[in-house]
N, C-alpha and C positions, 0 to 999 in steps of 0.2 A: 439148294442146300437143305439138309435134313433139319427138322425142328430140334432134335437133340443136339446136333453139332452147333446150331445157331445159339441155343440156350447156353451150352457149355462155353463157347467162345465169348459170348456177351458177358456172362458172369465172371469169367477169368479176367477179361479186359477191365471190367468194372472194378474188380478187387485190385488188379495191378495199378490202375490209375488212382484209385483211392489210397493205396499204400504209398505211391509216389507223392501224392499231394500231402499225405500225412507226414512223410519224411521231410518234405520241403518246409511245411509249417513248423515241424518240430525243430528243424535246423534254424529257421528264422527266430523262433521263440528262444531256443537255446543260446543263440548268439546274443540276443538282447539281454538275457539273464546273465550270460558270461560277461558282457560289457559292464553291466551294472555291478556285478560282483568284483571284477577286476578294477573298475574305477574306484570303488570303495576301498579296495586294498591299496591302490596307488596313493590315495589321499591319506590313508592311515600310515603308509610307509614314509611319506613326506613329513608327517608330524613326528614320527619316531626319530627320523633322521635329524630333524631340527632340535628335538629335545636332547639327543645324545651329542650332537656336534656343536651346538651353540656354546656350551660352557668351555669346551676344549679350544674353540676358535677364539673366544674372549681371552683366555689365559695364554694363548700363543703356543699351546702344546702341539699344534698341527702346522707344519710349514705349508705355505701356499703352493698349490699344484700337486699335493700329495695324492697318489693313486692307490686305491685299495684293490688288491689282486682278486680276481674271480676265477673259478674253475672253468677251464676251456677244454672240454673233452667231448668226444663223439662216442656215445654208448648206444649199441643197438637194443631194441626192445622198447618197452613202455612201462608205465606205472613204477613199481618198486625197482625195476632194472635200471632206471635213470638215476636213482639215489645211491650214491657211493659213500664210503667213509670220509672222503675228502670234500664232498659237497654234491651238488645236483647238476646234471648235465644242462639244465636250462638257465644256469646263472648268467650265461652270455646274452640271454634274451632280456635281461633286466639291467638297468643302468641308473646311476644317480650322480648328482653334482651338488656341491655347496659353493655359492658364489658370493663374493663381496658385493656391496652396494653398487660399485662401479663396473660390475660384470666380470671381475677377475675370478678364475676358478681357484678356490681354496682347497677343495677336497672333491674327489671323484672316484668312480669305479674304473678299473683298468680299461674297460671296454667303452667308456664315455670319452668324448672328445675333450681337447684342452681348451676349447672355447664353449660358450653357452650352447647347449644342444637344443634349446627352445627359446622363444622370445620370453623376456622377463616380464611376464604378465600373469597375474594370479589366475588360477583356475586350470581347466583342462584344455588340451590342444592336441594337434596331430602334427607329427614331423616326419621327414623322410631322410634317411641316412643310408648311403650306399645302395640305393634301390630297395630298401626295406622300410616298411611303414611302422611307426611307433605311436603309442598313445602316451601323452605326457601330462604331468601335473606340476604346477609351480606354486610355491608357498613362500611368502615373505615374512621374516621375523621382525619383531620390533626394532632390532638392531640395524635393520636395513638389508641384512643378508637374504639371499634367495636360495631356496632348496628345491631342486628339480629331481623328479623321479620319472622314469620312462619304461615302457614295456612293449615288446614287439607284438604286432597284431596277430601274427600266426599262432601265438599261444591261444588266444581267444578263439580264432577260427578252428583250430584243432580240437579244442574242447567242445565247441558247438557241433562240429562234424561228428565227433565220437558219440555225442548224445543222440544226434539224428540217426546215425547208423545203428545205434543201439535200439532205437524205436522202430526203424525200418527193417532191420534184419530179420526179426522173428516172423513177420508176415511173409517176407520173401521166401524164407526157408520153409514156411508152412504152405506155400503156394502149391507144390506138387500134391501134398496131402489133401488140400482143399479141392484141387482139380479132380482127384480120384473120388472124393466124397460127393462133389457136385455131379460128376458123371453118373454115380450110382443113384443119386436122388433124382436126376433128370430122367434116367432110364426107368426108374420105378414110377415116376410121375407120368411118363408118356406111354406106359405100357398099354393103357386103355386105347390109345390111338392105334397101336399095332393090332390089338385084339379086334377093334372095329374093322380095320382094313382087312384082316384075315377073314373075318366073317363075310364081308362083302365080296372078297375075292373067291371064296369057296361057294358062293351061291350060284345056282343055275339061272339062266336067263329068265325062266318063268317064275322064279321065286321072288316075289315082290312084297313079302310080309314085312311090316315095319320092324325096326330095331328097337329094343326096349331102352328108352332114354335113362332109366334109373340105374343101368349097369355101367354108366360112364360118368366121369367127373362133371361137376356143375358147368365148367367152362365149355364142355363139349355137348351139353344137353341141347343147347339152342341149335347147334349144327345138326344134331341127330334128328331133332324135331323137324327142321327144315328139310332134311334128307327124306324123312318119312313122308312129309307132305309131297315131295317130288315123286316118291314111289307111288303114292296114292294117285297123283295126277297121271303118271305113266300107266298105272293099272287101269284107270278109267279110260284113258285114250286107247289102250290096247283092246279093252272090252268093246269100246265103240267101233274100233276098226274090225274086230272079229264079227261083231253083229252086223256091221255095214257090209262086210264081205259076204257073209252068209245070205243076207237079204238081197244083195245085188245079184249074187249067183242064182238065187231062186227066181228073182224077177226077170233076169235076162234069159232064163231058160225058155219062157213062153214065146217072146218075139223071135228068138233064134229058131225055135221049132217051126214057127209060122213061116219064117223066111225059107227054111228048108222045104217045107211043104209046097209053098208057092213056086219055088225053083223046080221042084220035081214035077209039079203040074205043068209048068212051062215047057219042061223038056219032053213031057208026054203029050203035049197038045197035038190034036189031030187036024185042027183048022185054025185059020187066022183069028176068028172070033174067040175061040177058047184060049189061044195064046195071048190075045189082047187082054182078056179077063185075068189070066194068071199073071201077066206082066203088071197090070194095074194093082193087083193084090200084093205083088212083090215090092212095088214102089211104095205102097202104103206101109208095108212092114218095115222097109228101110227108113221111111220118115219117122215111124214110131220108135224104131230102135235108135235112130239118131237123137231124137228128143229125150229118150230115156237115158242114153249115155251122157248127154249134156247135163241133164239134171243130176245124175249120179256124180259127175265130176264136181258140179257146184256144191252138192251136199257133202262130198268128201272134203272139199276145201274148207267148208264151214266146220265140219266135225274135227278137223286137225287143228283148228284154232289159227288158221292163216289169215283170218279176217281182220278188219279194222287196222290194216297197215297203211292205208292211204287217207287217214282222216283229214278233212279239209272243210272249209265253209263253201257250200255249194248252193246253187239255185235249184231247189226242188221243183219249182213250177216249170222251169225250162226242161229239166230232166223228164218230167211227166209228158210234156209235149213231144220230146224226142222219142221216148219209148212208144208212145201212142202212134207216132208216124211209122215206127219200125214194124209194128204188128198190123198196120192198116191193110196191107195186101191180104193177110190172112183173114181179117174181118170182112173185107170186100168179097173174098171168095165164098165166105159163109153167109153173105147177104146180111151182115150185122153192122150197125152203125156205132162208132166209138165217139162218145161226146166227152170232151175235156172241159171241166170247169175249174179254173185256177186263177189266182191273182197274177198280175204282171210279173212279180218277183216274190220269191219266198226263200229266204236264206235259212239254211239248216246245216249244222255240223254233222258230217257223217262220211261214210265211204261211198264215193260215187259209183264204183263198180258194183258193190253189193246192193245198193239201193236200186240200181238199174236191174239187177237180177230179181229183186223183190217185185218191182213194177211189172216186169215181163211175165213172171209167174202168175201174178194176180190177174193180169189181162188175159193171158193164155188160158187160165182156169175158167175165167168168166166166159170167154169165147167158146170154149168146148162145151159148156153147159147151157149157154143161151140158145134159144130156138132161132131159126132163120127169120129174117125180117124183124128182128127185135133190136134193142139198144143196150149198150154197155156204157155206163157212166163212170168216169174217173174224176173225182172231186177232191180238191185241195183247199183247205181253209186254214187260216192262222189266227192266233190270238196272242195276247201278251205272254202267256205261259206255255203254250203248246202249239204244235202243228198237227192238224187232223187230215188224214188221207183215207178216202173211201173208194172202193170199187163195187159197183152195184150192177147186177145182171137181172134178167127176167126169166131165168131158168126155173127148174123145179124146186130149188132151194134145199135146205137141210133142216130136218126136224130138230127142235131144240135139244131133245134127249141125245142126239147123235153128234152134236156139234163139237164136243170135246175130243172125240176120237179122230176127227178128220185131220188133226195136226200130227197124228202118228204116221211114221214113214210107211209107204206102200199100202196105206189104208184107202179103200175105195168103197163108197156107199153102194149097197146092192141096187141094181137098176140104173146106175149112173150112165149117162150117154157117153159116147166116144170111147177112146181107147187110152185113157190116161194111165199114168203109172202110180198115182197116189203120192207123189213127191212134192207137188207144187206148193201146197199149203204148209208142208213140213219145212220147206226152204224159206217160205215167208216167215214162219214162226221163228226160225233160227236167226235170220237177218234182223228181225225185230228185236229179238233178245239181245243180240250184240249191240244194237243201238239203244238198248234200254227203253224200248217202245212197247206199248201194250197192244194186243190184238184181240178183237172180239168179233163174233159173228152175229148177224141179226137178219131179220126179214128185209126183203127189198121193199121198194115203194109200193104202197097199197097191199102189203102182205104177200107180194109176188116176187119170187127170186131170192137171191142171197146178197147181203151187204157185208163186205169184209172191211172193217174199220180199224185203222191204226192211229195211235196217239203218240207223237214224239214230243218229249218235254224239251223246252228251250233252255239253253245254257244261260247263266246269269249275264254273260257278256252280250248275248243276242237280245236278252230282255232289255238291257240298258240302251242298246243301239236303236231300238224301235222308237 
C-alpha cells in the first residue's frame, strides 16, 4: 500500500470514528439533559394540576371519573408543523390523573386509564402501558388526594436523538471536503518522497554521489543520511573490487606467461633431460599459480566483508597445532623445523576459518624466507587481558624502515627469496583487523630473522572465566 493511501485512509477512519464517538457521547449527554429537563417539567405540571384541581374537587365542581379531552391527530413534519390551532400533536404522549385518597380516579386526561396508572407513591417512577414506556411523577396533597402526571419516553429519546444528529451531521457532511483537503495535504507533504525516488531512479549505476539531506523533510533526513552512508560503503566496496581486479590481473599475468613459456619449452624439448627440466618448471609454475589463486580468493572474501560470519569460542592452541601439522610436509621438504610453544588450551572468540587462514599465511611466509636447516617458531601466550601470538623465523628479516609497506597487497621486498605473491602479510593484517587485533613486526631472536607478533584482546566474558 502506498504511503499516501495509508495516510488518507488512516486520517479518514480516525475522523469517522471520532465523529461517531462524538455523536454517541452527545446523544448520551443530551438524553441526560432531556431527562432532567422533562423531570422538572413533570414535577411542575403535577404542582400546577394540584393547585388548579384541588379547590374544584373540594367544592364538588368535578364529578368523579371526569375525563379531559386531548387532541389525538397524526401530523407529518416536525417543530411548528406539529402545533395546530386545536392543540399539539404530542398531547397523546402526556397524561394526568387526580385520585382520591382511596385510589378512585376523580379527574383524568382522556388518554389516561380509569385506574391509577402508577403506584400511589410520592416521587418519580417508570410505568409500562400497552408496550410503551412512560415516566411518571406522583404528588400527594394535604387533603390526601394524589396527583399523577406521566410522559412517554420516546419524546425524550427523540429530543436527544435530534441533538445528537445535529452535532454529528455537520462532520459527516464535511467528510468528503475533509477527504479532499487531506488528500491534497498528504500529496503535498509526501512530494519529497517522490522527488527522492525520481532522483534515485534517474541515476546511472556508476552515480553514487550522496543526496543532499537538506532538500527533504526532517522526517526523511535520517533515511537519506543512512542511504548516503550505504552509497559510500558501496562506493568503497566497488573501488576495492576494481583495485583488486586490476591488481589480480596484473599479478596473474606473470605466472601465466611463465606457464606458457614452460609449456612451449616442453613441447620443443629435444631430449628427455630438457623435457624433464621444462616439466619441473611447469609444475613449479602451477604450484605458484595455485597458491596465488588461493590467496587471491582469500583476500577477495576478506575485502567483500564476508568474514566474521562464524564467530565462536575456539581453542587457539589446538588450532595452532593443527595448522603446524598441515604445513609440516612443506617444512620437511625445505629441511626446516617448526617448533610450537603453546599452552594446553587457550580459548579465544573468533572465526576459526579465518584464524586458520592467518596461521597458514604466517607459517607459509616464514617457511619461504627461512634458510634450510633453520627453525620457525610458533609461540602462543595468554594473560588476563590478551592472547599473544608470534611467528619467528631465521631469514633475512625486514629493515625497520620498510616494515610498514609489507602489509600492502602484492608488495615484495627487493631481493626476497622464493616466488611469493606479496599477499601473505596483507591477508594476515586483514584477518587481524577483523578480529580487532594488533600486528607488529620486530627482529627475530638475537636480531636475526623476522618476528610477526599479534595481540588479541580478551572479551570481558573470557576475562571473568579465567
